[in-house]
Backbone as CSV, one residue per row, in Angstrom:
resi,resn,N_x,N_y,N_z,CA_x,CA_y,CA_z,C_x,C_y,C_z
1,MET,0.855,-1.188,0.000,0.000,0.000,0.000,0.889,1.235,0.000
2,SER,0.627,2.126,-0.952,1.555,3.245,-1.043,0.826,4.532,-1.378
3,GLY,1.519,5.643,-1.142,1.007,6.930,-1.593,-0.016,7.561,-0.664
4,ARG,-0.189,8.857,-0.915,-1.202,9.593,-0.149,-2.589,9.184,-0.599
5,ALA,-3.573,9.470,0.236,-4.959,9.160,-0.121,-5.336,9.908,-1.401
6,THR,-6.040,9.194,-2.283,-6.422,9.768,-3.574,-7.937,9.853,-3.682
7,VAL,-8.405,10.991,-4.185,-9.836,11.176,-4.416,-10.062,11.209,-5.930
8,PHE,-10.951,10.334,-6.412,-11.294,10.317,-7.832,-12.583,11.109,-8.018
9,VAL,-12.540,12.098,-8.896,-13.736,12.917,-9.140,-14.220,12.621,-10.556
10,ILE,-15.483,12.175,-10.671,-16.041,11.820,-11.978,-17.265,12.682,-12.238
11,ASP,-17.158,13.552,-13.245,-18.244,14.489,-13.559,-18.080,14.914,-15.010
12,ASP,-19.187,15.048,-15.742,-19.066,15.418,-17.159,-18.911,16.926,-17.361
13,ASP,-18.956,17.688,-16.271,-18.808,19.147,-16.355,-17.364,19.541,-16.012
14,GLU,-16.645,20.025,-17.012,-15.229,20.367,-16.857,-14.992,21.389,-15.744
15,SER,-15.900,22.375,-15.637,-15.715,23.419,-14.619,-15.882,22.846,-13.210
16,VAL,-16.775,21.872,-13.074,-16.963,21.195,-11.767,-15.701,20.416,-11.419
17,LEU,-15.152,19.695,-12.395,-13.921,18.930,-12.160,-12.801,19.838,-11.669
18,LYS,-12.651,20.985,-12.336,-11.565,21.912,-11.972,-11.760,22.461,-10.566
19,ALA,-12.989,22.898,-10.286,-13.273,23.507,-8.974,-13.095,22.490,-7.846
20,LEU,-13.627,21.289,-8.037,-13.525,20.263,-6.984,-12.078,19.806,-6.812
21,SER,-11.382,19.698,-7.919,-9.983,19.278,-7.864,-9.160,20.266,-7.030
22,ARG,-9.372,21.553,-7.290,-8.648,22.608,-6.550,-8.977,22.527,-5.060
23,LEU,-10.261,22.406,-4.775,-10.722,22.362,-3.378,-10.109,21.164,-2.643
24,ILE,-10.182,19.989,-3.246,-9.735,18.764,-2.569,-8.217,18.763,-2.395
25,ARG,-7.500,19.264,-3.412,-6.027,19.348,-3.293,-5.612,20.293,-2.168
26,SER,-6.432,21.311,-1.933,-6.078,22.333,-0.931,-5.981,21.755,0.474
27,VAL,-6.608,20.564,0.705,-6.515,19.959,2.040,-5.569,18.752,2.045
28,GLY,-4.776,18.607,0.978,-3.691,17.615,1.009,-3.938,16.267,0.365
29,PHE,-5.095,16.105,-0.296,-5.341,14.839,-0.989,-4.793,14.886,-2.414
30,GLU,-4.419,13.719,-2.931,-4.158,13.601,-4.369,-5.524,13.571,-5.057
31,VAL,-5.606,14.100,-6.279,-6.886,14.081,-6.997,-6.667,13.593,-8.423
32,GLU,-7.553,12.721,-8.870,-7.571,12.334,-10.282,-8.980,12.580,-10.800
33,THR,-9.092,13.249,-11.954,-10.419,13.601,-12.475,-10.729,12.825,-13.759
34,PHE,-12.009,12.532,-13.938,-12.482,11.803,-15.121,-13.782,12.447,-15.589
35,SER,-13.922,12.586,-16.908,-15.140,13.246,-17.406,-16.245,12.247,-17.742
36,SER,-15.960,10.941,-17.559,-17.030,9.947,-17.738,-16.752,8.723,-16.881
37,ALA,-17.832,7.998,-16.590,-17.701,6.773,-15.788,-16.858,5.743,-16.534
38,GLY,-16.998,5.714,-17.863,-16.235,4.776,-18.681,-14.735,4.997,-18.553
39,ASP,-14.331,6.276,-18.587,-12.898,6.598,-18.440,-12.369,6.079,-17.107
40,PHE,-13.171,6.256,-16.067,-12.751,5.820,-14.733,-12.608,4.292,-14.672
41,LEU,-13.569,3.598,-15.287,-13.535,2.126,-15.280,-12.295,1.580,-15.984
42,ASN,-11.809,2.312,-16.985,-10.644,1.848,-17.748,-9.324,2.157,-17.058
43,GLN,-9.414,2.867,-15.951,-8.201,3.299,-15.245,-7.749,2.231,-14.251
44,ARG,-6.446,1.993,-14.197,-5.927,1.099,-13.152,-5.754,1.932,-11.887
45,LEU,-6.448,1.560,-10.833,-6.455,2.391,-9.617,-5.197,2.158,-8.786
46,PRO,-4.635,3.234,-8.236,-3.458,3.074,-7.371,-3.836,2.347,-6.084
47,ASP,-2.871,1.649,-5.505,-3.137,0.895,-4.279,-2.915,1.796,-3.069
48,CYS,-3.903,2.628,-2.790,-3.810,3.538,-1.646,-5.219,3.835,-1.162
49,PRO,-5.361,4.344,0.076,-6.697,4.713,0.557,-7.315,5.725,-0.409
50,SER,-8.590,5.551,-0.715,-9.189,6.438,-1.711,-10.704,6.480,-1.560
51,CYS,-11.326,7.358,-2.332,-12.782,7.376,-2.460,-13.107,8.005,-3.812
52,ALA,-14.350,7.829,-4.255,-14.779,8.406,-5.525,-15.915,9.385,-5.278
53,VAL,-15.814,10.554,-5.903,-16.889,11.548,-5.855,-17.545,11.516,-7.236
54,LEU,-18.820,11.098,-7.281,-19.499,10.847,-8.550,-20.715,11.710,-8.739
55,ASP,-20.900,12.205,-9.962,-22.179,12.824,-10.289,-23.138,11.685,-10.627
56,VAL,-24.380,11.783,-10.182,-25.342,10.718,-10.450,-25.686,10.665,-11.939
57,ARG,-25.956,11.852,-12.522,-26.408,11.875,-13.914,-25.277,12.299,-14.833
58,MET,-24.859,11.361,-15.674,-23.825,11.662,-16.663,-24.207,10.979,-17.960
59,PRO,-23.738,11.516,-19.099,-24.010,10.843,-20.372,-23.346,9.460,-20.346
60,GLY,-23.934,8.500,-21.053,-23.365,7.144,-21.029,-23.701,6.482,-19.708
61,LEU,-22.697,5.956,-19.040,-22.927,5.297,-17.749,-23.264,6.336,-16.683
62,SER,-24.333,6.100,-15.942,-24.672,7.013,-14.838,-23.816,6.656,-13.628
63,GLY,-23.892,7.494,-12.598,-23.177,7.205,-11.360,-23.595,5.869,-10.766
64,PHE,-24.904,5.567,-10.836,-25.395,4.293,-10.306,-24.863,3.116,-11.120
65,ASP,-24.809,3.294,-12.459,-24.262,2.230,-13.318,-22.822,1.936,-12.922
66,LEU,-22.070,3.004,-12.694,-20.659,2.840,-12.328,-20.535,2.116,-10.984
67,GLN,-21.371,2.513,-10.032,-21.363,1.869,-8.715,-21.601,0.356,-8.873
68,GLU,-22.550,0.009,-9.730,-22.896,-1.396,-9.974,-21.736,-2.137,-10.643
69,LYS,-21.123,-1.497,-11.637,-20.019,-2.147,-12.373,-18.796,-2.363,-11.482
70,LEU,-18.508,-1.398,-10.613,-17.376,-1.553,-9.688,-17.611,-2.760,-8.781
71,LYS,-18.865,-2.905,-8.322,-19.219,-4.064,-7.490,-18.958,-5.360,-8.249
72,GLN,-19.387,-5.384,-9.516,-19.260,-6.606,-10.337,-17.801,-7.021,-10.504
73,VAL,-16.908,-6.038,-10.646,-15.490,-6.387,-10.860,-14.707,-6.453,-9.552
74,GLY,-15.434,-6.318,-8.435,-14.800,-6.499,-7.126,-13.932,-5.335,-6.670
75,VAL,-14.198,-4.139,-7.212,-13.448,-2.955,-6.754,-14.205,-2.346,-5.587
76,GLU,-13.555,-2.350,-4.425,-14.216,-1.818,-3.234,-13.683,-0.418,-2.972
77,ILE,-14.489,0.566,-3.295,-14.078,1.953,-3.080,-15.280,2.730,-2.547
78,PRO,-15.110,3.496,-1.469,-16.238,4.275,-0.950,-16.668,5.336,-1.959
79,ILE,-17.979,5.472,-2.131,-18.507,6.421,-3.117,-19.330,7.513,-2.449
80,ILE,-19.058,8.751,-2.878,-19.865,9.905,-2.453,-20.591,10.395,-3.702
81,PHE,-21.914,10.354,-3.681,-22.681,10.839,-4.822,-22.979,12.325,-4.672
82,ILE,-22.846,13.064,-5.789,-23.313,14.460,-5.791,-24.327,14.600,-6.923
83,THR,-25.358,15.368,-6.693,-26.370,15.521,-7.735,-27.138,16.819,-7.596
84,GLY,-27.581,17.296,-8.724,-28.446,18.474,-8.715,-29.894,18.054,-8.786
85,HIS,-30.107,16.760,-8.941,-31.486,16.273,-9.137,-31.863,15.286,-8.046
86,GLY,-31.255,15.448,-6.897,-31.439,14.441,-5.844,-32.858,14.392,-5.314
87,ASP,-33.313,13.188,-5.011,-34.571,13.047,-4.293,-34.381,11.918,-3.294
88,VAL,-35.319,11.797,-2.407,-35.146,10.841,-1.309,-34.986,9.394,-1.796
89,PRO,-35.851,8.905,-2.706,-35.676,7.519,-3.160,-34.296,7.276,-3.771
90,MET,-33.790,8.267,-4.516,-32.484,8.126,-5.142,-31.402,8.007,-4.080
91,SER,-31.514,8.831,-3.065,-30.547,8.825,-1.973,-30.569,7.474,-1.253
92,VAL,-31.771,6.964,-1.005,-31.917,5.674,-0.317,-31.300,4.561,-1.163
93,ARG,-31.560,4.612,-2.471,-31.010,3.595,-3.376,-29.482,3.637,-3.354
94,ALA,-28.938,4.843,-3.360,-27.474,5.000,-3.357,-26.871,4.426,-2.082
95,MET,-27.492,4.745,-0.958,-26.950,4.288,0.324,-27.098,2.769,0.467
96,LYS,-28.242,2.233,0.010,-28.447,0.784,0.087,-27.407,0.041,-0.737
97,ALA,-27.004,0.649,-1.844,-26.019,0.000,-2.723,-24.595,0.223,-2.211
98,GLY,-24.470,0.906,-1.070,-23.152,1.002,-0.440,-22.470,2.360,-0.514
99,ALA,-23.175,3.388,-1.019,-22.551,4.717,-1.035,-22.348,5.197,0.406
100,VAL,-21.289,5.955,0.644,-21.057,6.422,2.014,-21.695,7.794,2.258
101,ASP,-21.995,8.512,1.166,-22.628,9.823,1.337,-23.361,10.232,0.067
102,PHE,-24.293,11.161,0.228,-25.106,11.622,-0.895,-25.318,13.117,-0.699
103,LEU,-24.694,13.937,-1.522,-24.785,15.395,-1.339,-25.563,16.023,-2.484
104,GLN,-26.521,16.867,-2.112,-27.289,17.566,-3.131,-26.662,18.910,-3.418
105,LYS,-26.531,19.233,-4.721,-26.047,20.564,-5.102,-27.165,21.556,-4.815
106,PRO,-26.875,22.762,-4.396,-25.526,23.222,-4.053,-25.165,22.786,-2.626
107,PHE,-23.995,22.205,-2.451,-23.505,21.874,-1.106,-22.323,22.795,-0.835
108,ASN,-22.014,22.987,0.457,-20.854,23.845,0.706,-19.576,23.012,0.731
109,ASP,-18.462,23.695,0.544,-17.164,23.017,0.439,-16.887,22.114,1.634
110,GLN,-17.204,22.624,2.825,-16.881,21.863,4.032,-17.655,20.550,4.100
111,GLU,-18.907,20.596,3.635,-19.728,19.367,3.599,-19.036,18.290,2.778
112,LEU,-18.533,18.685,1.612,-17.872,17.721,0.740,-16.567,17.229,1.374
113,LEU,-15.782,18.163,1.911,-14.499,17.777,2.513,-14.712,16.838,3.705
114,ASP,-15.748,17.101,4.494,-16.061,16.215,5.637,-16.438,14.812,5.133
115,ALA,-17.242,14.788,4.061,-17.674,13.501,3.501,-16.465,12.726,2.968
116,ILE,-15.540,13.435,2.316,-14.338,12.793,1.769,-13.475,12.234,2.906
117,GLN,-13.334,13.030,3.969,-12.526,12.573,5.109,-13.111,11.288,5.703
118,ARG,-14.442,11.267,5.838,-15.106,10.063,6.377,-14.880,8.862,5.451
119,ALA,-15.035,9.107,4.158,-14.901,8.014,3.176,-13.486,7.448,3.161
120,VAL,-12.483,8.333,3.198,-11.087,7.880,3.163,-10.744,7.123,4.452
121,SER,-11.224,7.623,5.595,-10.984,6.933,6.881,-11.618,5.540,6.853
122,PHE,-12.824,5.475,6.292,-13.530,4.195,6.169,-12.702,3.241,5.310
123,ASP,-12.174,3.743,4.185,-11.383,2.900,3.279,-10.089,2.424,3.950
124,GLN,-9.465,3.307,4.718,-8.236,2.921,5.436,-8.520,1.753,6.387
125,GLN,-9.628,1.873,7.112,-10.028,0.827,8.062,-10.320,-0.495,7.338
126,GLU,-11.059,-0.402,6.226,-11.395,-1.599,5.440,-10.134,-2.281,4.914
127,ARG,-9.185,-1.466,4.456,-7.931,-2.010,3.912,-7.138,-2.722,5.007
128,ARG,-7.115,-2.097,6.193,-6.402,-2.737,7.323,-7.019,-4.102,7.621
129,GLU,-8.358,-4.130,7.642,-9.053,-5.384,7.965,-8.832,-6.449,6.899
130,ARG,-8.841,-6.030,5.618,-8.606,-6.995,4.533,-7.198,-7.580,4.621
131,THR,-6.222,-6.705,4.921,-4.833,-7.159,5.044,-4.706,-8.147,6.196
132,GLU,-5.345,-7.794,7.330,-5.270,-8.658,8.511,-5.914,-10.017,8.226
133,LYS,-7.074,-10.002,7.560,-7.756,-11.264,7.233,-6.895,-12.133,6.325
134,ALA,-6.256,-11.502,5.354,-5.401,-12.256,4.419,-4.237,-12.897,5.174
135,GLU,-3.667,-12.155,6.138,-2.547,-12.696,6.927,-3.005,-13.879,7.778
136,ILE,-4.202,-13.736,8.391,-4.736,-14.832,9.221,-5.028,-16.053,8.345
137,GLN,-5.577,-15.811,7.162,-5.874,-16.921,6.251,-4.596,-17.665,5.867
138,ASP,-3.515,-16.919,5.676,-2.215,-17.552,5.372,-1.789,-18.476,6.517
139,ARG,-2.022,-18.012,7.745,-1.659,-18.842,8.910,-2.505,-20.117,8.931
140,ILE,-3.808,-19.965,8.656,-4.701,-21.135,8.649,-4.281,-22.111,7.553
141,ASP,-3.891,-21.561,6.391,-3.460,-22.419,5.280,-2.195,-23.207,5.620
142,SER,-1.435,-22.710,6.606,-0.195,-23.420,6.990,-0.479,-24.597,7.937
143,LEU,-1.727,-24.699,8.421,-2.090,-25.806,9.322,-2.325,-27.087,8.525
144,THR,-2.023,-28.219,9.151,-2.352,-29.506,8.529,-3.869,-29.727,8.660
145,PRO,-4.454,-30.655,7.875,-5.900,-30.910,8.007,-6.297,-31.226,9.453
146,ARG,-5.481,-32.027,10.163,-5.819,-32.378,11.541,-5.738,-31.140,12.441
147,GLU,-4.731,-30.304,12.223,-4.605,-29.081,13.038,-5.805,-28.154,12.814
148,LYS,-6.319,-28.140,11.589,-7.520,-27.321,11.312,-8.714,-27.846,12.109
149,GLN,-8.828,-29.189,12.175,-9.923,-29.787,12.966,-9.777,-29.402,14.437
150,VAL,-8.553,-29.478,14.925,-8.295,-29.139,16.338,-8.618,-27.669,16.588
151,LEU,-8.194,-26.803,15.680,-8.491,-25.358,15.821,-9.993,-25.123,15.948
152,ALA,-10.760,-25.740,15.031,-12.222,-25.537,15.032,-12.858,-25.961,16.351
153,LEU,-12.291,-26.993,16.988,-12.852,-27.471,18.260,-12.310,-26.693,19.459
154,VAL,-11.044,-26.307,19.395,-10.440,-25.536,20.500,-11.205,-24.223,20.719
155,VAL,-11.559,-23.541,19.620,-12.218,-22.231,19.785,-13.632,-22.341,20.332
156,THR,-14.193,-23.578,20.348,-15.519,-23.734,20.979,-15.392,-23.894,22.489
157,GLY,-14.135,-23.969,22.965,-13.926,-24.090,24.411,-13.794,-25.530,24.889
158,MET,-13.724,-26.485,23.948,-13.592,-27.903,24.351,-12.213,-28.165,24.954
159,LEU,-12.172,-29.082,25.909,-10.901,-29.471,26.529,-10.193,-30.489,25.643
160,ASN,-8.893,-30.651,25.882,-8.111,-31.596,25.075,-8.728,-32.998,25.083
161,LYS,-9.177,-33.420,26.274,-9.760,-34.757,26.417,-11.015,-34.887,25.533
162,GLN,-11.852,-33.841,25.553,-13.086,-33.866,24.750,-12.763,-33.865,23.250
163,ILE,-11.761,-33.052,22.879,-11.362,-32.991,21.463,-10.825,-34.357,21.031
164,GLY,-10.037,-35.001,21.923,-9.503,-36.330,21.637,-10.614,-37.330,21.382
165,ALA,-11.645,-37.273,22.235,-12.783,-38.193,22.087,-13.500,-37.930,20.758
166,GLU,-13.656,-36.662,20.426,-14.345,-36.263,19.190,-13.575,-36.732,17.945
167,LEU,-12.245,-36.636,18.002,-11.420,-36.932,16.816,-10.780,-38.329,16.857
168,GLY,-11.045,-39.067,17.925,-10.483,-40.411,18.039,-8.969,-40.388,18.204
169,ALA,-8.501,-39.467,19.051,-7.052,-39.354,19.295,-6.815,-39.261,20.790
170,THR,-5.587,-39.517,21.235,-5.300,-39.425,22.673,-5.188,-37.965,23.084
171,GLU,-5.385,-37.762,24.368,-5.290,-36.391,24.920,-3.896,-35.816,24.671
172,LYS,-2.900,-36.680,24.793,-1.510,-36.258,24.606,-1.271,-35.754,23.175
173,THR,-1.821,-36.517,22.208,-1.681,-36.132,20.791,-2.347,-34.783,20.539
174,ILE,-3.536,-34.608,21.114,-4.272,-33.341,20.932,-3.470,-32.180,21.528
175,LYS,-2.823,-32.445,22.656,-2.014,-31.411,23.309,-0.914,-30.913,22.364
176,VAL,-0.291,-31.869,21.666,0.774,-31.520,20.704,0.186,-30.698,19.551
177,HIS,-0.942,-31.181,19.002,-1.599,-30.443,17.904,-1.979,-29.031,18.338
178,ARG,-2.526,-28.961,19.546,-2.996,-27.669,20.064,-1.825,-26.686,20.187
179,ALA,-0.694,-27.178,20.680,0.490,-26.317,20.824,0.949,-25.815,19.460
180,ARG,0.877,-26.705,18.449,1.289,-26.305,17.090,0.316,-25.275,16.514
181,VAL,-0.967,-25.480,16.788,-1.983,-24.537,16.307,-1.720,-23.147,16.905
182,MET,-1.484,-23.109,18.214,-1.223,-21.831,18.892,0.002,-21.140,18.281
183,GLU,1.025,-21.958,18.008,2.274,-21.410,17.475,2.075,-20.881,16.049
184,LYS,1.469,-21.709,15.199,1.286,-21.302,13.796,0.316,-20.126,13.653
185,MET,-0.685,-20.077,14.526,-1.666,-18.978,14.469,-1.156,-17.728,15.201
186,ARG,0.005,-17.864,15.828,0.625,-16.768,16.599,-0.333,-16.214,17.649
187,ALA,-0.929,-17.137,18.386,-1.878,-16.759,19.437,-1.207,-16.894,20.802
188,ALA,-1.343,-15.861,21.615,-0.689,-15.860,22.932,-1.516,-16.604,23.981
189,SER,-2.827,-16.738,23.725,-3.715,-17.364,24.714,-4.949,-17.877,23.984
190,LEU,-5.794,-18.612,24.704,-7.035,-19.105,24.079,-7.940,-17.943,23.629
191,PRO,-8.176,-16.923,24.486,-9.005,-15.797,24.019,-8.427,-15.135,22.762
192,ASP,-7.097,-15.060,22.708,-6.418,-14.473,21.542,-6.700,-15.323,20.296
193,LEU,-6.625,-16.663,20.457,-6.895,-17.572,19.341,-8.343,-17.422,18.858
194,VAL,-9.267,-17.328,19.807,-10.692,-17.174,19.463,-10.899,-15.880,18.669
195,ARG,-10.263,-14.809,19.135,-10.401,-13.494,18.468,-9.853,-13.556,17.040
196,ILE,-8.689,-14.185,16.892,-8.058,-14.290,15.565,-8.952,-15.111,14.628
197,ALA,-9.429,-16.258,15.134,-10.254,-17.152,14.303,-11.552,-16.476,13.878
198,GLU,-12.141,-15.692,14.785,-13.419,-15.041,14.474,-13.286,-14.044,13.328
199,LYS,-12.109,-13.470,13.179,-11.900,-12.487,12.101,-12.053,-13.110,10.717
200,VAL,-11.839,-14.430,10.627,-12.034,-15.085,9.329,-13.231,-16.039,9.352
201,GLY,-14.141,-15.787,10.311,-15.416,-16.520,10.303,-15.407,-17.884,10.973
202,ILE,-14.335,-18.192,11.739,-14.343,-19.452,12.505,-14.811,-19.095,13.907
203,HIS,-16.033,-19.467,14.235,-16.643,-18.988,15.487,-16.597,-20.026,16.593
204,GLY,-16.529,-19.506,17.790,-16.432,-20.359,18.966,-17.762,-20.856,19.473
205,SER,-18.683,-21.190,18.571,-19.942,-21.773,19.035,-20.364,-22.840,18.033
206,GLY,-20.584,-24.025,18.506,-20.914,-25.142,17.630,-19.647,-25.628,16.935
207,HIS,-19.696,-26.788,16.307,-18.506,-27.324,15.655,-18.546,-26.967,14.179
């Protein structure tokens, strides 16, 4: 992950692009502007915290179309919609589809800057969580099939003896597996192991 946070502004009005670009740069963000949703879709996005500021109504692909297409290709980027034709149903639709904000023109500069700050902070948090999940998944992938079985039972709070009975192994063998699981998962304690496992959907209730 590199670079300063970048804000992508997509609007078919050149004067809007210029004004928003100037405003957003003034508070220290990188800005990239696009005059159509298609241009933005063809762009390879930098790997840094970011958000997109989109006009809802544009020739060709609308802001909503772009939001849908980004979802389809698995691009997760917080979106702030701006529109001069906003109405409540449109706003609800945008938010339901995952937009982080919806601003009706005319909005003041601070409103937009606040929305961008929220969106970028949200993206930073999401990126941290995705990175952490990927690291935990790597640890799980390093476990043997039997160690994975032991992990799934350990996080439910079962004792070594109970796990042994469940898996048809001696308590001593389970103890060895359990120690390896703790080591490979880099868990300092049982609560720590439970917390780590829960981040990738392995829950401590039921088998």
